[in-house]
C-alpha positions, 0 to 999 in steps of 0.5 A: 188281868191286863190293862192298857198302859195309862188306863186304870182299871174300871170294873172289877168283881171282888172274889172275897165278896162274890157269892157266885149267884151269876146275876152279873153273868146274866146281864152281861151283853157280851158274855164277858163274865164267867165262873161256876155257880156258887163260886166267884166270877171273873171278867174277860178283860178282852171282851168286857165293854165296861158298861157296868150292868154287872155292877147294877145287877150285883147284890152280894155285899159286905156285911160285918156279920158274914163268915168271915166278917167283912169291914165295909168301911175298910173296903170303901177306903181301899176303893177310894169310895165315900163313907156316904156311898152305902153298901159295898158290893162285889161288882163295882166300878172305880171311884174317881171322887178323890181325883175330882175333889182334888181338881176342884180344890186346886187353886191353880185350876178353873174347875168346869163341870158338865152333866149328861142328860140322864143325870137330871132324871136319876140323881134325885132317886138317891135323895128319896124322890120317885124314879124319873124326878126331873131336877136340872135346876137342883143339879146345877145348884148342887154342883155350885155348892160343891165348889165348881167354878163353872157349871156347864151341861153335856146337853149343849155338847149333845146339840153340837154332836147333832150338828156334826153327826147329821152333817157327816151323814149327809156328806157320806150320802152325797159322797158315797162314803161308808154306810151305814153310819154308826153313832159313836156317842155310847163308849161301850158300843164303840168299844164293842165294835173295836174289839169284836168287829174291828173290820166295821170300825170305819162305819163309826161316826168320827164324832167324839161323844158329847162328853168329849166334845164338851171337854174339848170346848171347855179347853178352847172356846170356853177358855177363850171367852173367859180369858183362861189358859186352857191348861188351867181348866180342870174338866170334870164330867158327871155321867150315868155311865161307867164306860165314860171313865175309860173313854176319858182316858183314851189317848185318841180323845185329846185336843188342842196344840198342847194335846190336853185330855178333853176330860180330866175326871169322870164321876158317876151319878152314884158317886156325885150323890155320895159327894153331896151327902158327904158335904151335907148338902140337902139336895131335895131342898136346893133351889133351882138354878140355871146352868152357866152360859153359853155351854149350858144352854141346850135344846130338847134334842140334846135332852133326849140323848139320854134315852134309847132312840134319842140320838137318832131322833135328834140327828134326824130333826136337824138333818131333815131341816138342813135338807130343806125337806119340810123346813117350812112346815115341819114341827120341832120333831123329825116326823120320822116314826120308828116301828118295832123290828125285833127285840130291842130294834126299831126301824124307819124308812124315809126320804132324805136329800133326795134318797130313800133311806132306812135307819135302825135304833138298837136298845141293848148291846145283846140285840145288835149281833144280827145287824152287824152280821148283815153289815159285815156280809154287805147285805144291810138294808139301812144307812144309819144306826144308833146303838145304846149299850144299856137297855133303855139308854143312858137312863139305865147306865151302870153308873146310876144309883142302884134301885132298891130290891123289889122296885120294878127296874123296867118301870123305873127306867121307863119313868126316867125316859118319859121324864126326858121326853117331857123335858124335851116337849117343855123346852122353847127350843127343840132342835139343835140347829135352833139353839142360839148358843150353838149358832153362836159357837159356829159363827164365832169359833167353829165356822161350820160343821165339819170345818177344819177346826171342828175336825181338830176338836170334835172328831177323832179316828176310832180303832185304836182300841182300847183293850183292858180297862178293868182288873 
């Protein structure tokens, strides 16, 4: 199968293990998996968005008593996976543990790590805790025990994304720019637009995702604060998402005079769990420790990026406040209420910057088709759209630990989402523009949202897309 030069395969189905049950085909949001019932399935490289939902659904695994017998340990070694990774399934994602470990062990590099909001409500499940257990402090402690020199948080970059994306929305409204504005935080969604709806690519926000913004800030702002050579910074991320591996390798997502990659290696939550087990770290017994400052300080708005509707709510909290509408009286939430408007779709109408607007959120890429058809036909009656590829958002990403057979997946995802909402409500700062670390970033380094420097570091041009990505 084809793969874009420079981008290693991300998702694959092992024909020697696949039983042809077609569970993977049933959950693929873009119909990229095909094959007869009972026969090994294949992935259409041009259509696949790398979300990893097939990986989550697959229950065909290697067992020594199969006929012919399989050697799970040998398959793990072939895939570069840890011996602590558990069963070896037919549908699987590329494992990048060796790359991350090499960066941490390199004495010439300063290893900085970030972890997405969803990681703090999914990792603990691999250590016997209930779905939705919230463990940000243990997460920070565990990453330090693995050897990372600096433990930052993608949630800080989510706050920065809010600043840039809300400013972009207001600018497009004021200047008559391309609307509706599509969020660009979900790499599987971005890839779908680029490959299936390329004429709509200008609707995508030019904002890099929080993962990429964090990486760009590691090698510029954070490096300057601590006196590091940007080229010496090793930027590692922990993500619930398999498509993030592909995103990090995109040539459009590099920064700085040296054109350095924002992110050098991506490990999934499942890979991090295996790494912790392999290192003999008792995650459940770890003490709670804070993330490092300043790129580890975050608001509740950044936290809810991990759940469907969270990016929209976070952006609107700041957009409403920056427009002065309700600035004096509004609480920490936007006050804009979304109502169901179809399978996986919610909608709200409101007034912002003197304009009557409508916004939609979409949970699950399979539900976005009719809305995109309306945008393409010029009949869309909304101006802002959030799309999360995985139903429920990043808390259901393809890189999260697999749930045991018999567990209610919908209930587990709901528990993870609720945990993020509870975390948001418990934090003293709940809006991105009120995060003191974000305020200092703009005062000392970026100047303002959409400034020349923020464009250089935090924005990109989509549409170069990204074909290939798996074998």
